[in-house]
VEXTILO-513513 format. One record per residue: residue in one letter; x, y, z of N, C-alpha, C, O in turn. Coordinates in pm, whole numbers, plus 50000, padded with zeros to 5 digits. Atoms other than C-alpha are relative to their C-alpha. Last residue first. Example, Ala and Ser with C-alpha at 12.3 -4.5 7.8 and 13.67 -1.06 7.14 Angstrom:
BEGIN
S499184988149994513674989450714499235010950073499745022050090A500894988150000512304955050780500905012050000501945011850066
This chain:
BEGIN
X499114990249940723686413578448500914993350104501744999950165X500474993849877722186385578243501025009950052502175010050007X498914993049933722466372077890499445007450120498355013150114X500464999649860720236345777727501145006050080502014998750128X501384995350013720836352877357499305000350136498315007250155X500174986449949724466349877466498625005849972498335017150012X500464991950111724376312177426499705013950053498965015450150X500864988949962726176287277648499715008549878500405007749777X500354990450104727836253377612499105010850058498345008550152X501174992049969729696229577842499755010249892500685014549824X500294989350095732096201177766498745007150046497755000750082X501324994050000733746176778004499885011549903500875018149870X500965006949912736646153278071498615006250000497705000650061X501134990750005739196160977799498824993350070498304983250023X501255005850048742406142477884498905010550006498955019750089X501224993549951745776159677908498794993049940498694991649818X500784992450097748836137477858498785006150069498425002350181X499214995450114751696119578033499225008549900499805013449803X500465004850130750166114778380500805006449887501465016649907X499155010650053752196120278701499604994849864500314986649806X498604998749958749486140178879500814988049952500484976549984X499745005549867746296135678679501485001050032502334999849943X498775007950004745976158278379500314995650142500755003450226X499475005349874742426170378337501284992349972501314983449887X498945009850013740866191978065500524995850138500455003550234X499335002249871737556210778061500984988349986500594977249949X499375013149997736276225377734500804998750128501575007650163X498975001449897733856254877749500484985449999499694976150014X499725013949966731886264177437501144999750102502165006350083X498795001949921730266297877374500124985450040499154979050081X499905012849929727786305877099501314999550076502345004150027X498805008250019727206342077007499864986950075499204986150179X500135014049957724096363776962501274992449964501664991949847X499705010050101724946400676939499894985950058500344983250169X501235007550033723186422877195500274988549903499384980249882X500265010649902726576432977342498734992149972498554981250027X501224996449928727536452077029499574988450090499494977050045X500185009849892730936451976860498865004750089498925015550148X500364994849870731496469076525499844988950102499914977050068X501335004549958731376452776180499545006350130498345006950156X500994997750105734236471876018498604996550047497645003750019X499814986650054736756476076302498975003449894498625015149878X501144991649966735376445776487500105013949938499185021949954X501245005250058737566417676347498775007950043497645003550019X501064993449925740916434976392498674995849939498354999749826X501355001350054743816413176281499015006950094499035004850215X500985002949896747326425076374498605000249939498215009849873X500055014249969750096422276113498984996250105498894984450139X498735004049937750846459476114499964985550047500504982150153X499104988549992747176466576039501234995750077501154991550193X498685003549948744836439075923500895012249993501075018149887X498874992150049741126445075875501294994950064501274988850172X499024996749897738186421375904501105008549936501285008549814X498774993550045735016417075699500895002850121500415006650228X499804986649945732276392075777501325005549947502124998249889X498684994150019730796360375629500075013350073499055019050110X499764988549914727916335975663501395005349973502314997749941X498754996749934727216313475366499845012050094499165021750061X500314988749913724256295175212501235002550087501734993450152X500495002149865725096272274923499655012850072499555023450011X501384995949977726726267374585499584997350144499894986950201X500945010350041730486262774610498595004650033498385011850131X500795006049894732436294974646499104989349939498534991349831X500885011150036735246308674430499304994450124499924992250228X499435013249973736686342574524498974989449962497784992349952X500835011350043736166379474452500734986950030501954986550039X499305012850004737356413074579499074989049957497854990649961X500655010750076736496449774582500854987550005502084988050013X499245012550001737216478774817499204989549923497984988349938X500335010249902735556511674727500964988249990501734986949895X499954994449865735966544474545499624990050107499064993850210X501295002349934734796529774214499955006250139498875008250194X501074994950086737666544674014498644998750067497815007750058X500024985349994740176539874296498855005749919498235015549960X500264996150138739376502974340499815015249999498785020350042X500654987050023740936493274672499915002949851500915002649780X499064989650039741686456374704499255012849968498105012549923X500664990050082739616430774896500995011349973501635016350065X499744986049973741616400975021499195008849905499045005649787X501214993749946740106366075012500235014650040499495020050122X501175003550081742636349074784498755007550044497875010449963X500074991550120745516367374949498734997549920498165006849862X499115004350107744856350175281499775008749878498745015349866X499794989050096743326361275612501064995549900502244994349934X498614996350023742106329775789500105011149896499365011249798X499784986649943738606326275932501445004949981501925013250058X499495002249865738576288875850500445013150065501335013350150X498544999750012738126297675482500694999050136501845003050153X499645004850134734436287475453501515000549977502034992449900X499605014149988734096292175831500464994549866501254985049862X501095008049945734106329275768500504985850015501684982949994X499695012549932736386356475634498714993450049497664999850058X501285006349967736406386075394500314986250057501104978650000X500235013950041739626405975403498574996050034497965001450126X501355004549972740626442875420499814985949943500194983249829X500465010350093744176456075443498644994850045498374993950165X500165013649950744626488175636499574990549889498854994449797X499245009150085745786518875447499914985650048500664977050003X498644995950033743166541675597500654990649901500084987349797X499315012250045740106522375714501445003149960502314994449970X499655007949882738936552475917500764987249961501584982350038X498674995749953739116573575599500434992250123501624991050149X500114988849907736236553475458501405003550049502314995250045X498804995349930736116531175151499635011350095498825019950062X499584986150023732876514175058501245003650080501464998650191X500144993049874732756475975059500475014349981501565016449927X499604985950008732426452374766499645006850131498665003450197X500284992249880732296414574731500425014549977501355017249901X499364986950004732096393874409499535008450120498335010750137X500774990249924731356356574436500795013150007501985013150038X499124989649946732856334674164499145010750063498375017649996X500184986850060730576304874128501045009550060501505007750173X499274988949938731256268074192499725012849923499705012849800X498984993550082728736241174102500735010550083500345013550196X499924985549981726786217874330501155005449917502224999449910X500744993250106726316183474176499935015150021499455022349934X499365001650131728986164074368499275007349888499805008249777X498585003449992728376170974738500684999849864501825004249851X499154988149990725106189574678501494996850005502325005149967X499085002549889723366158174547500965011750013501785013849923X498825008450015720506168574321500814998850128500435003850234X500285014250026718006197174306501334992549991502344998249948X501455001450016717876233074431499614985449979498614980850033X500424997850138721436230974561498494998349993497884992450082X501355004150040722966233474907499805002849851500445011649793X500035002450144726396235875072498624994649964498204984250014X500685012550036725906249975423499954999049849499405007749782X500555000550136728086276775580499384986349976499704976650045X499965013050067729136287275931499485001149856499085011949812X498845001350087729946322076061500064987349918500974985849836X498724997349933727626322876360501224996549916502184990449963X499535013249954724626307176188501445001350048502254992150035X498925005750080722816340276149500334986150052499694981050144X499625013749963719656358076263501074994449907500994995949785X499845006850129719746395476188500464985850028501664983450041X500185014449988718646418276471500044993549863499264997149774X501155004550078720066452776407499904984950010500874977949979X500185014350024722386468776662498724997449920497685003349947X500715007649896723006505976628499814985649959499894982249841X501445000550022725676518776384499324992250112499964983850175X500634987449962729146528676501498515000449977497845009650025X499424994949877730936500676316499435013850031499535023049949X501005000349893728516488276051500555005150133499795007050228X499234999949876730526497775742499015000850115498265010550125X499734987349936728186488675459500904998250121500984987350179X500254999949856727916460075213500365013750057500965022049989X498924993949922727666464574837499625000450147498545005250184X500234985849971725086440474697501165005350083501734998150165X500774996849881726676407774594499735015050007500495023149954X499584987249942727786400274238499095003250117497885004750100X501094994149922727456363774137500535012450072501465011550152X499534989349913729716351673856498795006050071497845010350006X500994990549949728966318273689500685010050093501545006450174X500745005549887731816301873499498975010450042498925021449987X499635014150005733496307773160499364992450115499154980450105X498834999150088731466339773151500434985649975499664977749921X499315012250039727946338773295501135003549905500895009249799X499565000250139726526368573483500794987249974501444981950064X499245011950039724446370773799500415001449854499615005749771X500125004250140723066401573972500934988149974501884985550048X500584989350082722396417074313499804995649855498764998449796X499375000650132722886386374532499325010149909498125009149881X498824991350005722046394774896500744999449867501815005549854X499734991349885719526365974919501355006849986502395000249978X500635004949878718906352274569500395009450112500735020950086X499714992849876719686362374212499234994050116498134988850100X500874988649971719436336373938500405006550132501095000550214X500314992650123721686310873762499185012650027499045021049937X498804993950056723396296874073499725008649878500545017149842X500534998650136720266290674272501065007549919501065019849915X500405013450043722106277974583499345000149861499434990349788X499665002150141723936311174609499544986449948500054981549848X500545013050039722516324574936500244998449850499685005749770X500535000650137724416353075099499564985849971500054976350033X500245012950066725176362675456499615001949855499195012649813X500694997850127726456389475692499794986649932500394976649973X499335002150128727396378576042499125004549885497895004149894X500535011450075725816393576352500704999249865501045009549806X501294996850060728126417376534499504987649927500274978349902X500075000050145731156414776760498625004249951497915011650018X501255006250044730636406377127499904999249848499224990549794X500724990550084734286412877206498744993149949498804982049897X499845000750146735066386477465499365012249936498365017449986X500784991950093735596389377839500344996949854501474993849820X500825009150082736816361878073499105007649903498015002949869X499185010950052739726380078241499234990749907499844983349830X499084995350104737716412278276500774988649936500994988749815X500624989950085734886395178465500965003849887500834998849776X499174989050048735816363078642499155010149922498045007149878X500884988350000733406341178836500775012549955500625023250012X499254989750070734966306978777499065011949983498135011549903X500744988550051733666280779020500955010549943502005013550000X499004989950034734976245779080499265011549934498575009749834X500424988950083732546222679262501155009949979501765014550075X499745003850138733686188779393499535010749902499405008149782X500145014450018734016201979745500374996149859501504998049816X500975004149898733676239579715499704985249981498794981549908X500025014650002736696253379526499134995550117499544996650232X500595005949881736366290379442499934984849982499524979849878X499944990149892738446310879202499494994450131499974998050239X501214998849918739206282278961500195010250112501235010350179X499955009849892742116290278727498755001550086498195012550093X500774997949878741846308078394500184988550099500284976950059X499104998449885744586308378128499275002250132499845008250223X499505012949951742816294177821500805000950130501364990850173X499434996649869740666321277666500394987050069499564978150087X500355007749881740086313277297500705005450125501835010350118X500354990549893740426340877035499684992950131499134999150222X499134988250008742276321076765499735009950114500645017150156X498845001549913740606288776878500875012550001501605014850097X498744994950052737226298376733501124998350102501015002650217X499105011150032734196276376810501375004449948502064996649883X500325004850136731736305676804501044990249949501364990149830X501144992750054733476319677113499794995749856500704996949773X500014996550141735726293677274498735007849966497635003950006X501304994150032736576290077643500075005049856500925013249822X499914991950122739426266077727498605004949968497664996949960X501194997650080739736251778077500375008149877501325015949878X499894988150086742516235578277498715001449920498014991749894X501184997350084742426210978567500195013149926500535023449986X500425012150072745556195278722498845002449905498654994849810X498985004950092747356227078826499504988549914499924987049799X499434988550070744646247578997501064995949899501305003149802X500774996550120742786215179075500575011949924500375013049803X499844985550012745556202979306499275004749875499855004649767X499264994649887745066167679435500015015350000499745021750102X498864991750035742406152979208500655005350127500035005750234X499114997149888739746126279221501215007949951501845004449850X498594998650037736876126178973500845003750122500465012450201X499185009549923733606113979124501495001149968502294993150018X500645012749965731566144579019500944991050077501444995050182X499085010750039733906171678883499474986250036500114976150004X500225010649900731096197278889500834988049957500534981549857X499645013750038732416227078695499724990750118500254992750228X499985008449881730776261378720500254985649955499524980349871X500265014350004731286287678457500124993450136500774998450227X499745005549867731276324778382499594985350000498664981449929X500375014049980731616339078031500384995750141501554996550179X499175007049901731606376877986499474985850018498264983750026X500765010749935730296396177684500964992050087502114989950050X499375012549954731696429577566498974990150055497884993950098X499185006550103730636459477355500494986150038500914978549950X500735001150127727786477077538500774992749892500234990349783X501185008349981729186470677887499224998049872498524987949857X500035010250107732596483477780498734991550006498634981349937X499384994450122732806516377975499984990249884500114994349769X501014993150082730276503378230500605005749872499865008649778X499424986950033732816478078361499055007249904498855002849791X500264991249885730736449578504500505014249975499995023850032X498814995449931730596432478164499625009150116498655016750108X499504987250048727306416078076501215004250080501355000450196X500294987949925727006379578164500395012449921501205011849828X499484988350071726836346077983499515012550073498325014250098X500894988449992726426315378205500665011949931501845014649952X499474987950063727966280878145498945011050007497785008849972X501044990050015727496249578359500595013049949501625017650000X499554986150014729926220778307498795009049977498055007349881X501154992350045729396185278431500375014850001500905019850100X500384988049925732546163978455498785006549938498535005349818X499755002449859733026128078333499535011750085498835009750185X500994992449924731676127377978500114997050149499324989350204X500685010049919734796116177794499125007650099499585016950165X500174998849855735896140177524499344987650059498654980049991X500755011849959737406139677176499875000350151500885001350221X499845005049864738596172477028499084988150023497994987249967X501275004849945739236185576678500264994450139501414992350177X500095004449862741916205676498498634993850029497644997349965X501104994749920742336207576122500054994150141500424982550161X500255007049873745236202775880498865007050073498595018850051X500634991649900745996211375518499824991650127499984979450126X500974991950073747876198675214499275009650094499195021550067X501204996349924750996185275387499115009249917499565019649870X500034985749972753426170275136498675003550068497604999350024X499894997549856753876132675162500145014950032500745018750132X498594996749977754446129874787500295003250146501365008350180X499215012150024751106111774748501495002250021502244992650040X500125005450135749316141174908500924988049984501564983750080X498784999650081748916147075280499704995049859498754987449838X500225006150130745906155375502501255002349913501695013749895X499194994450109746506162375870499764992049873499694979749876X500155008250121743976156976151500775007049888500505018549856X499794993350128745126172276481499854989749889500484979149892X499455007250114743736159276809500195009649883499485019549868X499874992050121743036173177156500664991849889501604984349914X499014989350001741926149177428499945008049872498985007149796X500464986750036740136115977460501145010050000502295006550026X500104990549891741556080877455499475013449948499465015949828X499985006749870741516049577243499725009450116499135005450216X499394992849890740476064576910499934991650128498914985250156X500924997149891739836042076613500765006950113501955004750133X499514990249902741506038076272498915002850103497795006550068X498555000449989741246009876018500555008550114501665006250162X499545013849977737556000676020501524998650010502034987850037X500405008650109736576037176071500584986050025501074983350134X499405013250022736696061476360499454993049875498324995549832X499175006449897736996085476179499215000650131498695011150167X500555000749865735046094275864500994992650090501614982850050X499305008649903736586106075538499255000550131498905011350179X500625001149868735016121475227500784990050085501274979850036X499475010249909736536134274904499255000350132498835010850180X500524998249864734986153074609500434988250088500254976650051X500145013149936736876155974281499635002450145500265010550213X499295002949874736316188374095499814985450038498874978849993X499815014149969735166203573765500764998350131501605006550166X498715001549931733876239073748500144985550044499384980750128X499024993450087731106240373488501404999150059502384997449987X499464987549949729136214673687501005005949901501754998649837X500804988750050726826187173563500485013650052499675022650073X500955002350109728466160373780499315013149963498925020850050X501174991450010731536162674004499154996449878499644990549781X499824988350085733896133374053498695007649986497615001949998X500804999950123733646109774346500355012549921500855022349975X500004987750080735806100374646499164998149875498984986949827X501354995950037735846075374933500055013349925500185023849987X500495008250112739256058474944498615004149953498144999249849X501444997250001741166082975158499404993549875499704997449762X500524992550113744576066075182498505002350016497784993550063X500795008050094745876055475522499445009049890499215020949911X499244999450125748626072575722499364990849895500044983949819X500334988550084746676060876028500954999749881501464989149845X498944992550068746676026776192499435012949940498245014049913X499905001550144744726004876432501115008849945502155010550009X500185014450021743616014276782499964997949849498985001649784X500705005550116745006049076832499944984950006500914978350042X501234992450025745886068377150499224995249878498084999549857X500704997149875748476045677312498715007749975497795007050057X500845011549964749536030176979499325001750135498514993350174X501255000450076750676064676866499114988350040497894989650037X499885006150133753266068177140498644998349934497614998250001X500375014150002752606092577427500154994449859499925001549761X498825008750006754606124877442499664985249992500564976849991X499765007249875751736148177357501124989949981501464986349868X500205014550007752096171077055500294993450135501294996550200X498715006150030751826207977152499784984949997498974979950075X499855004150139748246219977126501454997249959501794997949841X499494988350072748246238277463500294997249853500935005449786X500934988949987746006211777625500425012149917499575018849858X500284995349865748296184477497498995011349997498535015549891X499354987949948748076169677152499625002550145498604997950196X500634996849872747376136076985500775011550062502005011450063X499074996949892748436135676621499205003350125498275011350120X500564994649877746516119276338501095002250103502014994050117X499235003449882747496112575977499405007150120498795017750106X500244992849875745416111975660500894994750112501194982850120X499815008549883746296103175302499785008350126499995020550127X499764992549877745296117874967500004990450119499304980450121X499985007849877745526102374621500345009050119501325016550115X498705001449932744556124474329499854991750127498774990850185X500085011749912741316118274142501334997250068501784985750075X499225010850060742316143773875500044987450086500914978950069X500915010250057739706170473940500734988449935500304983449832X499195005950107742326197773992499254988649933499534985149818X500364994250130739546215474181500914995449888500634998449771X498754997150068739966191974476499675004949860499184997349777X499945001150146736896192574699501405003449951502095011950008X499334989150072736626185875073500004997149851499834985749809X500294999350142734666165675327500835011349940501045021650004X499264990250081735716154375675499544998949856499464987949800X500175001050145733376136875917500755011349933500565023049966X499834987250068734146130376284499904997449851500264986749802X499204997950121732686099676447500155014749966499275022949994X500714993650110731506090076797500955002949884502175001049896X500865009950064733216064577025499195005749885498734998249799X499225011850036734766090177262499074989049949498154984950019X499825008949886732366119677257500784987749953500624983349839X500685012949997732846143976973500294992650130501344994350191X499905004049859733626180976941499224987150012497994987350007X500405013549962734266190276577500314997050147501474996750188X498775006349956734416228376540499654986150052498814985050142X499014997350104731576242676336501334993450032502094989849942X498664996949949729086225776568500965002149884501214992949805X499934985849965725516228176433501375004150052501665016050062X499784991950119725816194876251500145014850032500705022349952X500974989150001726216176776583500305009249882501355015649878X501345005950007727966143076539498915010649998497795007949955X500225011549915731246159776455498584995049984497974996449878X501024999449896732096182976170499984987150081500484976750039X499465008949898734806191575917499095001150122499105011350191X501025001949897733646206675589500534989950099500874978750062X499675009849896736456219375368498905000250105498695010350173X501215004449930734956237475072500314988750098499784977650087X501084990949965738046240674851498944992950085498874980650091X500825006749899741446225174780498965009850051499315020450104X500835010150067742906238374452499104992550098498164985850055X501194994250064744066270574621499134989649930497954992349905X499674993250126746426252474860498715004049929497634999849969X499825008650118745046244375206500525008049882500445020349882X500914996550109745646265075522500264991249878501414987549853X499364995750124747426247675809498945002949894497994995449877X500725004750117745796245776152500635006149874500785018249864X501024990950049748356250776425499274993549883499704983349829X500585004750126750276223676607498845009349962497755008550018X501465000050001752376241276872499504995649863500035000049760X500644990150087756036231276861498484998550003497954987449998X500724990049922757326212377165499255010049914498585018749968X501135006149932758296180776979499135010550068497925008750083X501025003150099760496200376740498744994750066497634998050025X500524987350049762446215177032498874997749900497835004349907X500814994149894762816181477200499375013049953498215015749981X501225007849990763986165376875499075006050106497865006750085X500834997050118766486193376816498674992650007497624998249975X500504986449985767826190277173499075003549885498005009249906X501035000049897768106152477143499405013850020498195014950040X501185006850051769936154776812498865000250102497715002650067X500644990950096772366180776946498714993949947497705000849933X500594989049924773116158677250499255009649906498135013749936X501195005449935773676128077029499275011150077498055011850074X501055001250102776046147776805498714994850062497624999050022X500384986750045778096158577107498874999549899497905007149908X500914993949901778046123877262499545013849956498395017649982X499364995749876779556107476951498995007350089497875010250046X500384986049971777516087776696500645004250132500454997550233
């Protein structure tokens, strides 16, 4: 290989290495991806080093296909870190998922898969950001999910405030934090320590560019206002389909064709309406059935959504999103305008259970998640703060602390 070809190869490798690892959406046959850590209430897996993450998913092809998992360690910005795999893993990945079962007593057939990590073949050596990727037997990527592993070194205090700007005080929530680095030694905290603030565990809206405003010994304080604001949004809508043959919460009627169809009551445009207290699980879902094992005995129903048309929506595209589809806008979950009915309608397959959902619009490729639901400062949201540390000269970012806050306790 001559020097010119070697240079091109090195440039291409460097460019590829620097690409951000996003979460890939699954094909339509892969449904009901559940990915959690040790706390069932966390939609985004956040585990302490030594704890396990659990992945579950269904394959509607129901052919007991072989799937394999791979792990990538990432930097704070979700670019792959430069350390070799044996530095962050004890054992091996690219192993087949061996725990699977076929569905029972369901009209919609599927194979159900489960994976826990660490396991007897794969264990984590260090903390930080990770990507879990699932491949088929042809080494084609099916889907991927982010998760984080932390070491409990720093203590993180989180406080939720109202915005100081009176023009947005009714629509925004502000996150302020205090980090106690304890015995951690650092030279330049503005460069060595980074934070990520997540609302309801969402990376798409995370705030990641804040630096400490005040450094008092081992205390780092972040007292931002505008820079740490989030749209408060609104409480999620919900439906309960665990009784697949009969109506339940928000289900208007049920009909049986080749599968069960559950038609939800028509939702309303809430933007501009006053806040209504409606307890939710911040976009999450829970697979449940009246009797039996929900993993393999829950059936799939086609859920039908409808939303009235208003001139404010114009020609914008409308989607239904939640943790069930990782909040991604895809064709499967788009609502189309029905001229005869004068409203948007759409349907998709859901496994029996209790689901949170909301509607978002897309205009010129930009997602607006408050145009239909509105944004009200009384809304209850969970906030998670992740604290990263890269010691001077180190090759990767470690995750040294996690803090949580809840806007149900909000102050001026």
